[in-house]
PDB file of N, CA, C, O and CB in Angstrom:
ATOM      1  N   MET A   1     117.615  81.319 102.648  1.00  0.00           N
ATOM      2  CA  MET A   1     116.506  80.751 103.402  1.00  0.00           C
ATOM      3  C   MET A   1     116.158  79.347 102.898  1.00  0.00           C
ATOM      4  O   MET A   1     115.114  78.791 103.241  1.00  0.00           O
ATOM      5  CB  MET A   1     115.282  81.667 103.311  1.00  0.00           C
ATOM      6  N   SER A   2     117.030  78.801 102.099  1.00  0.00           N
ATOM      7  CA  SER A   2     116.872  77.439 101.595  1.00  0.00           C
ATOM      8  C   SER A   2     115.586  77.239 100.797  1.00  0.00           C
ATOM      9  O   SER A   2     114.896  76.229 100.937  1.00  0.00           O
ATOM     10  CB  SER A   2     116.904  76.469 102.742  1.00  0.00           C
ATOM     11  N   HIS A   3     115.283  78.225  99.959  1.00  0.00           N
ATOM     12  CA  HIS A   3     114.215  78.058  98.987  1.00  0.00           C
ATOM     13  C   HIS A   3     114.720  78.553  97.641  1.00  0.00           C
ATOM     14  O   HIS A   3     115.865  78.994  97.538  1.00  0.00           O
ATOM     15  CB  HIS A   3     112.924  78.819  99.422  1.00  0.00           C
ATOM     16  N   CYS A   4     113.897  78.488  96.618  1.00  0.00           N
ATOM     17  CA  CYS A   4     114.378  78.667  95.245  1.00  0.00           C
ATOM     18  C   CYS A   4     114.295  80.100  94.717  1.00  0.00           C
ATOM     19  O   CYS A   4     114.284  80.287  93.500  1.00  0.00           O
ATOM     20  CB  CYS A   4     113.604  77.778  94.340  1.00  0.00           C
ATOM     21  N   VAL A   5     114.237  81.106  95.569  1.00  0.00           N
ATOM     22  CA  VAL A   5     114.041  82.474  95.087  1.00  0.00           C
ATOM     23  C   VAL A   5     115.166  82.929  94.158  1.00  0.00           C
ATOM     24  O   VAL A   5     114.935  83.777  93.295  1.00  0.00           O
ATOM     25  CB  VAL A   5     113.935  83.427  96.264  1.00  0.00           C
ATOM     26  N   ASN A   6     116.360  82.395  94.311  1.00  0.00           N
ATOM     27  CA  ASN A   6     117.458  82.812  93.435  1.00  0.00           C
ATOM     28  C   ASN A   6     117.212  82.443  91.980  1.00  0.00           C
ATOM     29  O   ASN A   6     117.850  83.007  91.091  1.00  0.00           O
ATOM     30  CB  ASN A   6     118.758  82.191  93.900  1.00  0.00           C
ATOM     31  N   THR A   7     116.303  81.510  91.713  1.00  0.00           N
ATOM     32  CA  THR A   7     115.987  81.143  90.333  1.00  0.00           C
ATOM     33  C   THR A   7     115.036  82.138  89.673  1.00  0.00           C
ATOM     34  O   THR A   7     114.714  81.986  88.495  1.00  0.00           O
ATOM     35  CB  THR A   7     115.380  79.754  90.292  1.00  0.00           C
ATOM     36  N   TYR A   8     114.583  83.149  90.404  1.00  0.00           N
ATOM     37  CA  TYR A   8     113.626  84.120  89.883  1.00  0.00           C
ATOM     38  C   TYR A   8     114.295  85.380  89.341  1.00  0.00           C
ATOM     39  O   TYR A   8     113.598  86.327  88.976  1.00  0.00           O
ATOM     40  CB  TYR A   8     112.645  84.494  90.960  1.00  0.00           C
ATOM     41  N   ALA A   9     115.597  85.418  89.281  1.00  0.00           N
ATOM     42  CA  ALA A   9     116.315  86.626  88.861  1.00  0.00           C
ATOM     43  C   ALA A   9     115.865  87.121  87.497  1.00  0.00           C
ATOM     44  O   ALA A   9     115.609  88.314  87.329  1.00  0.00           O
ATOM     45  CB  ALA A   9     117.807  86.363  88.834  1.00  0.00           C
ATOM     46  N   GLN A  10     115.763  86.233  86.526  1.00  0.00           N
ATOM     47  CA  GLN A  10     115.363  86.665  85.183  1.00  0.00           C
ATOM     48  C   GLN A  10     113.940  87.214  85.173  1.00  0.00           C
ATOM     49  O   GLN A  10     113.656  88.178  84.462  1.00  0.00           O
ATOM     50  CB  GLN A  10     115.479  85.502  84.195  1.00  0.00           C
ATOM     51  N   ASN A  11     113.055  86.619  85.943  1.00  0.00           N
ATOM     52  CA  ASN A  11     111.689  87.142  86.044  1.00  0.00           C
ATOM     53  C   ASN A  11     111.670  88.540  86.645  1.00  0.00           C
ATOM     54  O   ASN A  11     110.870  89.381  86.235  1.00  0.00           O
ATOM     55  CB  ASN A  11     110.822  86.206  86.883  1.00  0.00           C
ATOM     56  N   CYS A  12     112.543  88.796  87.612  1.00  0.00           N
ATOM     57  CA  CYS A  12     112.627  90.125  88.214  1.00  0.00           C
ATOM     58  C   CYS A  12     113.188  91.138  87.218  1.00  0.00           C
ATOM     59  O   CYS A  12     112.685  92.257  87.116  1.00  0.00           O
ATOM     60  CB  CYS A  12     113.498  90.087  89.479  1.00  0.00           C
ATOM     61  N   ILE A  13     114.214  90.749  86.497  1.00  0.00           N
ATOM     62  CA  ILE A  13     114.822  91.644  85.510  1.00  0.00           C
ATOM     63  C   ILE A  13     113.812  92.021  84.435  1.00  0.00           C
ATOM     64  O   ILE A  13     113.785  93.165  83.983  1.00  0.00           O
ATOM     65  CB  ILE A  13     116.058  90.987  84.870  1.00  0.00           C
ATOM     66  N   SER A  14     112.985  91.071  84.025  1.00  0.00           N
ATOM     67  CA  SER A  14     112.015  91.322  82.961  1.00  0.00           C
ATOM     68  C   SER A  14     110.734  91.987  83.461  1.00  0.00           C
ATOM     69  O   SER A  14     109.890  92.363  82.648  1.00  0.00           O
ATOM     70  CB  SER A  14     111.671  90.029  82.275  1.00  0.00           C
ATOM     71  N   GLY A  15     110.567  92.143  84.772  1.00  0.00           N
ATOM     72  CA  GLY A  15     109.371  92.777  85.313  1.00  0.00           C
ATOM     73  C   GLY A  15     108.219  91.826  85.551  1.00  0.00           C
ATOM     74  O   GLY A  15     107.121  92.266  85.891  1.00  0.00           O
ATOM     75  N   ARG A  16     108.442  90.526  85.380  1.00  0.00           N
ATOM     76  CA  ARG A  16     107.375  89.549  85.626  1.00  0.00           C
ATOM     77  C   ARG A  16     107.214  89.224  87.104  1.00  0.00           C
ATOM     78  O   ARG A  16     106.167  88.721  87.513  1.00  0.00           O
ATOM     79  CB  ARG A  16     107.652  88.274  84.857  1.00  0.00           C
ATOM     80  N   SER A  17     108.223  89.501  87.904  1.00  0.00           N
ATOM     81  CA  SER A  17     108.166  89.244  89.340  1.00  0.00           C
ATOM     82  C   SER A  17     108.885  90.357  90.090  1.00  0.00           C
ATOM     83  O   SER A  17     109.807  90.992  89.579  1.00  0.00           O
ATOM     84  CB  SER A  17     108.789  87.868  89.680  1.00  0.00           C
ATOM     85  N   ALA A  18     108.435  90.568  91.305  1.00  0.00           N
ATOM     86  CA  ALA A  18     109.143  91.426  92.260  1.00  0.00           C
ATOM     87  C   ALA A  18     109.259  90.610  93.541  1.00  0.00           C
ATOM     88  O   ALA A  18     108.288  89.987  93.971  1.00  0.00           O
ATOM     89  CB  ALA A  18     108.387  92.819  92.505  1.00  0.00           C
ATOM     90  N   ILE A  19     110.424  90.609  94.145  1.00  0.00           N
ATOM     91  CA  ILE A  19     110.685  89.823  95.345  1.00  0.00           C
ATOM     92  C   ILE A  19     110.996  90.768  96.498  1.00  0.00           C
ATOM     93  O   ILE A  19     111.843  91.652  96.377  1.00  0.00           O
ATOM     94  CB  ILE A  19     111.854  88.822  95.118  1.00  0.00           C
ATOM     95  N   VAL A  20     110.302  90.573  97.616  1.00  0.00           N
ATOM     96  CA  VAL A  20     110.557  91.358  98.822  1.00  0.00           C
ATOM     97  C   VAL A  20     110.676  90.411 100.009  1.00  0.00           C
ATOM     98  O   VAL A  20     110.221  89.268  99.951  1.00  0.00           O
ATOM     99  CB  VAL A  20     109.428  92.410  99.061  1.00  0.00           C
ATOM    100  N   SER A  21     111.285  90.891 101.076  1.00  0.00           N
ATOM    101  CA  SER A  21     111.445  90.082 102.287  1.00  0.00           C
ATOM    102  C   SER A  21     110.731  90.733 103.457  1.00  0.00           C
ATOM    103  O   SER A  21     110.820  91.943 103.663  1.00  0.00           O
ATOM    104  CB  SER A  21     112.934  89.883 102.619  1.00  0.00           C
ATOM    105  N   LEU A  22     110.031  89.922 104.211  1.00  0.00           N
ATOM    106  CA  LEU A  22     109.460  90.357 105.477  1.00  0.00           C
ATOM    107  C   LEU A  22     110.497  90.040 106.539  1.00  0.00           C
ATOM    108  O   LEU A  22     110.943  88.900 106.669  1.00  0.00           O
ATOM    109  CB  LEU A  22     108.072  89.657 105.781  1.00  0.00           C
ATOM    110  N   ARG A  23     110.878  91.062 107.295  1.00  0.00           N
ATOM    111  CA  ARG A  23     111.901  90.879 108.329  1.00  0.00           C
ATOM    112  C   ARG A  23     111.334  91.267 109.685  1.00  0.00           C
ATOM    113  O   ARG A  23     110.510  92.175 109.797  1.00  0.00           O
ATOM    114  CB  ARG A  23     113.168  91.716 108.013  1.00  0.00           C
ATOM    115  N   PHE A  24     111.784  90.571 110.695  1.00  0.00           N
ATOM    116  CA  PHE A  24     111.545  90.952 112.077  1.00  0.00           C
ATOM    117  C   PHE A  24     112.910  91.288 112.634  1.00  0.00           C
ATOM    118  O   PHE A  24     113.768  90.421 112.798  1.00  0.00           O
ATOM    119  CB  PHE A  24     110.819  89.811 112.911  1.00  0.00           C
ATOM    120  N   GLU A  25     113.094  92.579 112.924  1.00  0.00           N
ATOM    121  CA  GLU A  25     114.394  93.119 113.289  1.00  0.00           C
ATOM    122  C   GLU A  25     115.357  92.811 112.148  1.00  0.00           C
ATOM    123  O   GLU A  25     115.125  93.295 111.040  1.00  0.00           O
ATOM    124  CB  GLU A  25     114.905  92.522 114.649  1.00  0.00           C
ATOM    125  N   VAL A  26     116.406  92.048 112.343  1.00  0.00           N
ATOM    126  CA  VAL A  26     117.336  91.787 111.241  1.00  0.00           C
ATOM    127  C   VAL A  26     117.117  90.425 110.589  1.00  0.00           C
ATOM    128  O   VAL A  26     117.744  90.117 109.575  1.00  0.00           O
ATOM    129  CB  VAL A  26     118.759  91.882 111.739  1.00  0.00           C
ATOM    130  N   GLU A  27     116.244  89.618 111.155  1.00  0.00           N
ATOM    131  CA  GLU A  27     116.036  88.259 110.652  1.00  0.00           C
ATOM    132  C   GLU A  27     115.017  88.237 109.509  1.00  0.00           C
ATOM    133  O   GLU A  27     113.888  88.702 109.663  1.00  0.00           O
ATOM    134  CB  GLU A  27     115.571  87.338 111.789  1.00  0.00           C
ATOM    135  N   ARG A  28     115.432  87.687 108.358  1.00  0.00           N
ATOM    136  CA  ARG A  28     114.488  87.481 107.251  1.00  0.00           C
ATOM    137  C   ARG A  28     113.554  86.345 107.626  1.00  0.00           C
ATOM    138  O   ARG A  28     114.000  85.258 107.995  1.00  0.00           O
ATOM    139  CB  ARG A  28     115.233  87.170 105.907  1.00  0.00           C
ATOM    140  N   ARG A  29     112.247  86.604 107.531  1.00  0.00           N
ATOM    141  CA  ARG A  29     111.275  85.584 107.924  1.00  0.00           C
ATOM    142  C   ARG A  29     110.500  85.017 106.744  1.00  0.00           C
ATOM    143  O   ARG A  29     110.286  83.807 106.662  1.00  0.00           O
ATOM    144  CB  ARG A  29     110.311  86.157 108.925  1.00  0.00           C
ATOM    145  N   ILE A  30     110.075  85.892 105.824  1.00  0.00           N
ATOM    146  CA  ILE A  30     109.244  85.462 104.699  1.00  0.00           C
ATOM    147  C   ILE A  30     109.727  86.143 103.429  1.00  0.00           C
ATOM    148  O   ILE A  30     110.022  87.338 103.438  1.00  0.00           O
ATOM    149  CB  ILE A  30     107.747  85.782 104.956  1.00  0.00           C
ATOM    150  N   THR A  31     109.810  85.399 102.348  1.00  0.00           N
ATOM    151  CA  THR A  31     110.095  85.950 101.028  1.00  0.00           C
ATOM    152  C   THR A  31     108.779  85.973 100.260  1.00  0.00           C
ATOM    153  O   THR A  31     108.057  84.977 100.216  1.00  0.00           O
ATOM    154  CB  THR A  31     111.197  85.110 100.268  1.00  0.00           C
ATOM    155  N   ILE A  32     108.475  87.117  99.656  1.00  0.00           N
ATOM    156  CA  ILE A  32     107.198  87.320  98.977  1.00  0.00           C
ATOM    157  C   ILE A  32     107.465  87.609  97.506  1.00  0.00           C
ATOM    158  O   ILE A  32     108.268  88.479  97.169  1.00  0.00           O
ATOM    159  CB  ILE A  32     106.389  88.480  99.633  1.00  0.00           C
ATOM    160  N   GLU A  33     106.784  86.869  96.633  1.00  0.00           N
ATOM    161  CA  GLU A  33     106.863  87.134  95.200  1.00  0.00           C
ATOM    162  C   GLU A  33     105.572  87.818  94.766  1.00  0.00           C
ATOM    163  O   GLU A  33     104.476  87.329  95.041  1.00  0.00           O
ATOM    164  CB  GLU A  33     107.102  85.817  94.389  1.00  0.00           C
ATOM    165  N   ILE A  34     105.713  88.948  94.088  1.00  0.00           N
ATOM    166  CA  ILE A  34     104.571  89.717  93.587  1.00  0.00           C
ATOM    167  C   ILE A  34     104.638  89.733  92.067  1.00  0.00           C
ATOM    168  O   ILE A  34     105.719  89.834  91.486  1.00  0.00           O
ATOM    169  CB  ILE A  34     104.562  91.177  94.164  1.00  0.00           C
ATOM    170  N   HIS A  35     103.481  89.633  91.428  1.00  0.00           N
ATOM    171  CA  HIS A  35     103.375  89.774  89.973  1.00  0.00           C
ATOM    172  C   HIS A  35     103.012  91.239  89.718  1.00  0.00           C
ATOM    173  O   HIS A  35     101.850  91.614  89.876  1.00  0.00           O
ATOM    174  CB  HIS A  35     102.289  88.770  89.344  1.00  0.00           C
ATOM    175  N   PRO A  36     103.986  92.081  89.324  1.00  0.00           N
ATOM    176  CA  PRO A  36     103.747  93.528  89.203  1.00  0.00           C
ATOM    177  C   PRO A  36     102.588  93.925  88.292  1.00  0.00           C
ATOM    178  O   PRO A  36     101.823  94.815  88.665  1.00  0.00           O
ATOM    179  CB  PRO A  36     104.977  94.179  88.705  1.00  0.00           C
ATOM    180  N   PRO A  37     102.416  93.311  87.114  1.00  0.00           N
ATOM    181  CA  PRO A  37     101.309  93.772  86.262  1.00  0.00           C
ATOM    182  C   PRO A  37      99.924  93.662  86.912  1.00  0.00           C
ATOM    183  O   PRO A  37      99.055  94.499  86.666  1.00  0.00           O
ATOM    184  CB  PRO A  37     101.309  92.987  84.984  1.00  0.00           C
ATOM    185  N   THR A  38      99.719  92.636  87.736  1.00  0.00           N
ATOM    186  CA  THR A  38      98.404  92.439  88.355  1.00  0.00           C
ATOM    187  C   THR A  38      98.373  92.824  89.834  1.00  0.00           C
ATOM    188  O   THR A  38      97.310  92.805  90.455  1.00  0.00           O
ATOM    189  CB  THR A  38      97.982  90.997  88.206  1.00  0.00           C
ATOM    190  N   LYS A  39      99.526  93.171  90.402  1.00  0.00           N
ATOM    191  CA  LYS A  39      99.638  93.482  91.831  1.00  0.00           C
ATOM    192  C   LYS A  39      99.053  92.360  92.683  1.00  0.00           C
ATOM    193  O   LYS A  39      98.251  92.602  93.586  1.00  0.00           O
ATOM    194  CB  LYS A  39      98.929  94.808  92.148  1.00  0.00           C
ATOM    195  N   ARG A  40      99.464  91.134  92.386  1.00  0.00           N
ATOM    196  CA  ARG A  40      99.010  89.974  93.156  1.00  0.00           C
ATOM    197  C   ARG A  40     100.214  89.279  93.783  1.00  0.00           C
ATOM    198  O   ARG A  40     101.296  89.223  93.199  1.00  0.00           O
ATOM    199  CB  ARG A  40      98.212  88.984  92.257  1.00  0.00           C
ATOM    200  N   ILE A  41     100.002  88.759  94.968  1.00  0.00           N
ATOM    201  CA  ILE A  41     101.025  87.936  95.596  1.00  0.00           C
ATOM    202  C   ILE A  41     100.951  86.556  94.960  1.00  0.00           C
ATOM    203  O   ILE A  41      99.917  85.890  94.998  1.00  0.00           O
ATOM    204  CB  ILE A  41     100.837  87.863  97.154  1.00  0.00           C
ATOM    205  N   VAL A  42     102.058  86.146  94.382  1.00  0.00           N
ATOM    206  CA  VAL A  42     102.139  84.832  93.754  1.00  0.00           C
ATOM    207  C   VAL A  42     102.422  83.774  94.816  1.00  0.00           C
ATOM    208  O   VAL A  42     101.820  82.700  94.823  1.00  0.00           O
ATOM    209  CB  VAL A  42     103.232  84.811  92.657  1.00  0.00           C
ATOM    210  N   GLN A  43     103.348  84.101  95.710  1.00  0.00           N
ATOM    211  CA  GLN A  43     103.670  83.177  96.787  1.00  0.00           C
ATOM    212  C   GLN A  43     104.366  83.913  97.913  1.00  0.00           C
ATOM    213  O   GLN A  43     104.974  84.964  97.712  1.00  0.00           O
ATOM    214  CB  GLN A  43     104.543  82.029  96.277  1.00  0.00           C
ATOM    215  N   ALA A  44     104.264  83.341  99.098  1.00  0.00           N
ATOM    216  CA  ALA A  44     104.959  83.845 100.285  1.00  0.00           C
ATOM    217  C   ALA A  44     105.447  82.625 101.043  1.00  0.00           C
ATOM    218  O   ALA A  44     104.656  81.771 101.443  1.00  0.00           O
ATOM    219  CB  ALA A  44     104.022  84.761 101.187  1.00  0.00           C
ATOM    220  N   ARG A  45     106.747  82.549 101.238  1.00  0.00           N
ATOM    221  CA  ARG A  45     107.329  81.363 101.866  1.00  0.00           C
ATOM    222  C   ARG A  45     108.431  81.764 102.851  1.00  0.00           C
ATOM    223  O   ARG A  45     109.155  82.740 102.656  1.00  0.00           O
ATOM    224  CB  ARG A  45     107.891  80.403 100.793  1.00  0.00           C
ATOM    225  N   GLY A  46     108.519  80.979 103.896  1.00  0.00           N
ATOM    226  CA  GLY A  46     109.586  81.142 104.865  1.00  0.00           C
ATOM    227  C   GLY A  46     110.700  80.147 104.602  1.00  0.00           C
ATOM    228  O   GLY A  46     110.785  79.544 103.533  1.00  0.00           O
ATOM    229  N   ARG A  47     111.535  79.994 105.589  1.00  0.00           N
ATOM    230  CA  ARG A  47     112.668  79.071 105.483  1.00  0.00           C
ATOM    231  C   ARG A  47     112.174  77.666 105.120  1.00  0.00           C
ATOM    232  O   ARG A  47     111.206  77.166 105.694  1.00  0.00           O
ATOM    233  CB  ARG A  47     113.469  79.036 106.812  1.00  0.00           C
ATOM    234  N   PHE A  48     112.850  77.050 104.169  1.00  0.00           N
ATOM    235  CA  PHE A  48     112.521  75.706 103.683  1.00  0.00           C
ATOM    236  C   PHE A  48     111.088  75.615 103.129  1.00  0.00           C
ATOM    237  O   PHE A  48     110.435  74.578 103.246  1.00  0.00           O
ATOM    238  CB  PHE A  48     112.700  74.693 104.812  1.00  0.00           C
ATOM    239  N   ASN A  49     110.611  76.710 102.527  1.00  0.00           N
ATOM    240  CA  ASN A  49     109.292  76.773 101.873  1.00  0.00           C
ATOM    241  C   ASN A  49     108.099  76.644 102.818  1.00  0.00           C
ATOM    242  O   ASN A  49     107.007  76.276 102.384  1.00  0.00           O
ATOM    243  CB  ASN A  49     109.201  75.698 100.850  1.00  0.00           C
ATOM    244  N   ARG A  50     108.291  76.939 104.080  1.00  0.00           N
ATOM    245  CA  ARG A  50     107.141  76.887 104.989  1.00  0.00           C
ATOM    246  C   ARG A  50     106.188  78.035 104.679  1.00  0.00           C
ATOM    247  O   ARG A  50     106.610  79.079 104.181  1.00  0.00           O
ATOM    248  CB  ARG A  50     107.602  76.950 106.472  1.00  0.00           C
ATOM    249  N   LEU A  51     104.914  77.845 104.970  1.00  0.00           N
ATOM    250  CA  LEU A  51     103.923  78.900 104.801  1.00  0.00           C
ATOM    251  C   LEU A  51     104.055  79.923 105.927  1.00  0.00           C
ATOM    252  O   LEU A  51     104.566  79.595 106.997  1.00  0.00           O
ATOM    253  CB  LEU A  51     102.496  78.309 104.769  1.00  0.00           C
ATOM    254  N   PRO A  52     103.604  81.152 105.703  1.00  0.00           N
ATOM    255  CA  PRO A  52     103.660  82.151 106.775  1.00  0.00           C
ATOM    256  C   PRO A  52     102.796  81.741 107.969  1.00  0.00           C
ATOM    257  O   PRO A  52     101.710  81.184 107.805  1.00  0.00           O
ATOM    258  CB  PRO A  52     103.208  83.520 106.249  1.00  0.00           C
ATOM    259  N   ALA A  53     103.294  82.023 109.156  1.00  0.00           N
ATOM    260  CA  ALA A  53     102.509  81.828 110.374  1.00  0.00           C
ATOM    261  C   ALA A  53     101.380  82.865 110.377  1.00  0.00           C
ATOM    262  O   ALA A  53     101.474  83.874 109.678  1.00  0.00           O
ATOM    263  CB  ALA A  53     103.410  81.956 111.667  1.00  0.00           C
ATOM    264  N   PRO A  54     100.324  82.633 111.146  1.00  0.00           N
ATOM    265  CA  PRO A  54      99.199  83.589 111.153  1.00  0.00           C
ATOM    266  C   PRO A  54      99.610  85.033 111.441  1.00  0.00           C
ATOM    267  O   PRO A  54      99.094  85.951 110.802  1.00  0.00           O
ATOM    268  CB  PRO A  54      98.182  83.160 112.177  1.00  0.00           C
ATOM    269  N   ASN A  55     100.525  85.257 112.384  1.00  0.00           N
ATOM    270  CA  ASN A  55     100.955  86.625 112.675  1.00  0.00           C
ATOM    271  C   ASN A  55     101.737  87.228 111.500  1.00  0.00           C
ATOM    272  O   ASN A  55     101.629  88.426 111.237  1.00  0.00           O
ATOM    273  CB  ASN A  55     101.815  86.649 113.949  1.00  0.00           C
ATOM    274  N   GLU A  56     102.512  86.416 110.804  1.00  0.00           N
ATOM    275  CA  GLU A  56     103.237  86.893 109.623  1.00  0.00           C
ATOM    276  C   GLU A  56     102.271  87.212 108.493  1.00  0.00           C
ATOM    277  O   GLU A  56     102.444  88.203 107.784  1.00  0.00           O
ATOM    278  CB  GLU A  56     104.265  85.850 109.161  1.00  0.00           C
ATOM    279  N   GLN A  57     101.256  86.373 108.324  1.00  0.00           N
ATOM    280  CA  GLN A  57     100.271  86.602 107.264  1.00  0.00           C
ATOM    281  C   GLN A  57      99.510  87.896 107.498  1.00  0.00           C
ATOM    282  O   GLN A  57      99.201  88.609 106.544  1.00  0.00           O
ATOM    283  CB  GLN A  57      99.294  85.429 107.177  1.00  0.00           C
ATOM    284  N   LYS A  58      99.201  88.211 108.751  1.00  0.00           N
ATOM    285  CA  LYS A  58      98.522  89.484 109.064  1.00  0.00           C
ATOM    286  C   LYS A  58      99.378  90.669 108.640  1.00  0.00           C
ATOM    287  O   LYS A  58      98.867  91.640 108.081  1.00  0.00           O
ATOM    288  CB  LYS A  58      98.204  89.578 110.575  1.00  0.00           C
ATOM    289  N   ILE A  59     100.669  90.592 108.904  1.00  0.00           N
ATOM    290  CA  ILE A  59     101.582  91.673 108.521  1.00  0.00           C
ATOM    291  C   ILE A  59     101.657  91.773 107.004  1.00  0.00           C
ATOM    292  O   ILE A  59     101.617  92.873 106.452  1.00  0.00           O
ATOM    293  CB  ILE A  59     102.993  91.443 109.117  1.00  0.00           C
ATOM    294  N   ILE A  60     101.765  90.639 106.327  1.00  0.00           N
ATOM    295  CA  ILE A  60     101.802  90.641 104.860  1.00  0.00           C
ATOM    296  C   ILE A  60     100.531  91.279 104.309  1.00  0.00           C
ATOM    297  O   ILE A  60     100.606  92.128 103.421  1.00  0.00           O
ATOM    298  CB  ILE A  60     101.965  89.200 104.310  1.00  0.00           C
ATOM    299  N   ASP A  61      99.383  90.888 104.813  1.00  0.00           N
ATOM    300  CA  ASP A  61      98.111  91.435 104.333  1.00  0.00           C
ATOM    301  C   ASP A  61      98.024  92.947 104.540  1.00  0.00           C
ATOM    302  O   ASP A  61      97.579  93.675 103.653  1.00  0.00           O
ATOM    303  CB  ASP A  61      96.946  90.751 105.042  1.00  0.00           C
ATOM    304  N   MET A  62      98.449  93.412 105.710  1.00  0.00           N
ATOM    305  CA  MET A  62      98.420  94.842 105.999  1.00  0.00           C
ATOM    306  C   MET A  62      99.378  95.594 105.073  1.00  0.00           C
ATOM    307  O   MET A  62      99.003  96.608 104.484  1.00  0.00           O
ATOM    308  CB  MET A  62      98.783  95.101 107.474  1.00  0.00           C
ATOM    309  N   TRP A  63     100.596  95.108 104.944  1.00  0.00           N
ATOM    310  CA  TRP A  63     101.584  95.735 104.059  1.00  0.00           C
ATOM    311  C   TRP A  63     101.078  95.761 102.623  1.00  0.00           C
ATOM    312  O   TRP A  63     101.181  96.781 101.943  1.00  0.00           O
ATOM    313  CB  TRP A  63     102.930  94.990 104.132  1.00  0.00           C
ATOM    314  N   PHE A  64     100.535  94.647 102.166  1.00  0.00           N
ATOM    315  CA  PHE A  64     100.070  94.548 100.795  1.00  0.00           C
ATOM    316  C   PHE A  64      98.962  95.551 100.511  1.00  0.00           C
ATOM    317  O   PHE A  64      98.998  96.234  99.487  1.00  0.00           O
ATOM    318  CB  PHE A  64      99.586  93.140 100.507  1.00  0.00           C
ATOM    319  N   SER A  65      97.987  95.651 101.391  1.00  0.00           N
ATOM    320  CA  SER A  65      96.869  96.565 101.140  1.00  0.00           C
ATOM    321  C   SER A  65      97.284  98.029 101.264  1.00  0.00           C
ATOM    322  O   SER A  65      96.768  98.873 100.531  1.00  0.00           O
ATOM    323  CB  SER A  65      95.731  96.273 102.104  1.00  0.00           C
ATOM    324  N   GLN A  66      98.199  98.346 102.171  1.00  0.00           N
ATOM    325  CA  GLN A  66      98.591  99.737 102.380  1.00  0.00           C
ATOM    326  C   GLN A  66      99.691 100.207 101.447  1.00  0.00           C
ATOM    327  O   GLN A  66      99.754 101.394 101.126  1.00  0.00           O
ATOM    328  CB  GLN A  66      99.032  99.925 103.787  1.00  0.00           C
ATOM    329  N   VAL A  67     100.556  99.314 101.005  1.00  0.00           N
ATOM    330  CA  VAL A  67     101.699  99.720 100.194  1.00  0.00           C
ATOM    331  C   VAL A  67     101.551  99.276  98.743  1.00  0.00           C
ATOM    332  O   VAL A  67     101.588 100.110  97.838  1.00  0.00           O
ATOM    333  CB  VAL A  67     102.981  99.153 100.779  1.00  0.00           C
ATOM    334  N   VAL A  68     101.388  98.016  98.514  1.00  0.00           N
ATOM    335  CA  VAL A  68     101.389  97.493  97.143  1.00  0.00           C
ATOM    336  C   VAL A  68     100.132  97.911  96.397  1.00  0.00           C
ATOM    337  O   VAL A  68     100.224  98.436  95.288  1.00  0.00           O
ATOM    338  CB  VAL A  68     101.508  95.966  97.151  1.00  0.00           C
ATOM    339  N   LYS A  69      98.980  97.692  96.971  1.00  0.00           N
ATOM    340  CA  LYS A  69      97.735  98.007  96.276  1.00  0.00           C
ATOM    341  C   LYS A  69      97.575  99.506  96.044  1.00  0.00           C
ATOM    342  O   LYS A  69      96.911  99.913  95.091  1.00  0.00           O
ATOM    343  CB  LYS A  69      96.551  97.478  97.064  1.00  0.00           C
ATOM    344  N   SER A  70      98.170 100.331  96.901  1.00  0.00           N
ATOM    345  CA  SER A  70      97.998 101.775  96.758  1.00  0.00           C
ATOM    346  C   SER A  70      99.076 102.427  95.893  1.00  0.00           C
ATOM    347  O   SER A  70      98.973 103.614  95.585  1.00  0.00           O
ATOM    348  CB  SER A  70      97.992 102.420  98.117  1.00  0.00           C
ATOM    349  N   LYS A  71     100.092 101.687  95.499  1.00  0.00           N
ATOM    350  CA  LYS A  71     101.190 102.225  94.703  1.00  0.00           C
ATOM    351  C   LYS A  71     101.291 101.481  93.384  1.00  0.00           C
ATOM    352  O   LYS A  71     100.753 100.385  93.229  1.00  0.00           O
ATOM    353  CB  LYS A  71     102.517 102.135  95.472  1.00  0.00           C
ATOM    354  N   THR A  72     101.973 102.078  92.457  1.00  0.00           N
ATOM    355  CA  THR A  72     102.254 101.419  91.185  1.00  0.00           C
ATOM    356  C   THR A  72     103.615 100.771  91.275  1.00  0.00           C
ATOM    357  O   THR A  72     104.593 101.415  91.656  1.00  0.00           O
ATOM    358  CB  THR A  72     102.192 102.419  89.998  1.00  0.00           C
ATOM    359  N   ILE A  73     103.683  99.512  90.929  1.00  0.00           N
ATOM    360  CA  ILE A  73     104.966  98.803  90.873  1.00  0.00           C
ATOM    361  C   ILE A  73     105.439  98.922  89.434  1.00  0.00           C
ATOM    362  O   ILE A  73     104.731  98.511  88.515  1.00  0.00           O
ATOM    363  CB  ILE A  73     104.840  97.276  91.333  1.00  0.00           C
ATOM    364  N   SER A  74     106.619  99.477  89.227  1.00  0.00           N
ATOM    365  CA  SER A  74     107.136  99.601  87.870  1.00  0.00           C
ATOM    366  C   SER A  74     108.267  98.630  87.658  1.00  0.00           C
ATOM    367  O   SER A  74     109.026  98.322  88.577  1.00  0.00           O
ATOM    368  CB  SER A  74     107.602 101.027  87.589  1.00  0.00           C
ATOM    369  N   SER A  75     108.370  98.156  86.449  1.00  0.00           N
ATOM    370  CA  SER A  75     109.467  97.242  86.146  1.00  0.00           C
ATOM    371  C   SER A  75     110.732  98.058  85.859  1.00  0.00           C
ATOM    372  O   SER A  75     110.671  99.255  85.579  1.00  0.00           O
ATOM    373  CB  SER A  75     109.109  96.322  84.932  1.00  0.00           C
ATOM    374  N   SER A  76     111.852  97.390  85.935  1.00  0.00           N
ATOM    375  CA  SER A  76     113.123  98.073  85.665  1.00  0.00           C
ATOM    376  C   SER A  76     113.323  98.342  84.175  1.00  0.00           C
ATOM    377  O   SER A  76     114.285  99.010  83.794  1.00  0.00           O
ATOM    378  CB  SER A  76     114.288  97.244  86.198  1.00  0.00           C
ATOM    379  N   ASN A  77     112.431  97.833  83.333  1.00  0.00           N
ATOM    380  CA  ASN A  77     112.557  98.027  81.890  1.00  0.00           C
ATOM    381  C   ASN A  77     111.951  99.332  81.416  1.00  0.00           C
ATOM    382  O   ASN A  77     112.143  99.708  80.260  1.00  0.00           O
ATOM    383  CB  ASN A  77     111.912  96.888  81.163  1.00  0.00           C
ATOM    384  N   GLU A  78     111.219 100.039  82.282  1.00  0.00           N
ATOM    385  CA  GLU A  78     110.549 101.263  81.855  1.00  0.00           C
ATOM    386  C   GLU A  78     111.483 102.441  81.803  1.00  0.00           C
ATOM    387  O   GLU A  78     111.063 103.546  81.460  1.00  0.00           O
ATOM    388  CB  GLU A  78     109.408 101.573  82.767  1.00  0.00           C
TER     389      GLU A  78
END
């Protein structure tokens, strides 16, 4: 998606970041970085680092409150 998410691999391995993709059908639209210890969204970016469109942000907010906030994110080191 022409952004720098591939540089976050070490953060994901260490449990400092979790990366997920928002997709519409098969197309990746938004990449979301979450800080697992605090369950906070660090950033959400689309192709070429664009911000989420309002409809995408609504989906992110709904997903975050129903899935992330209600579940425990565990690191791969546990």
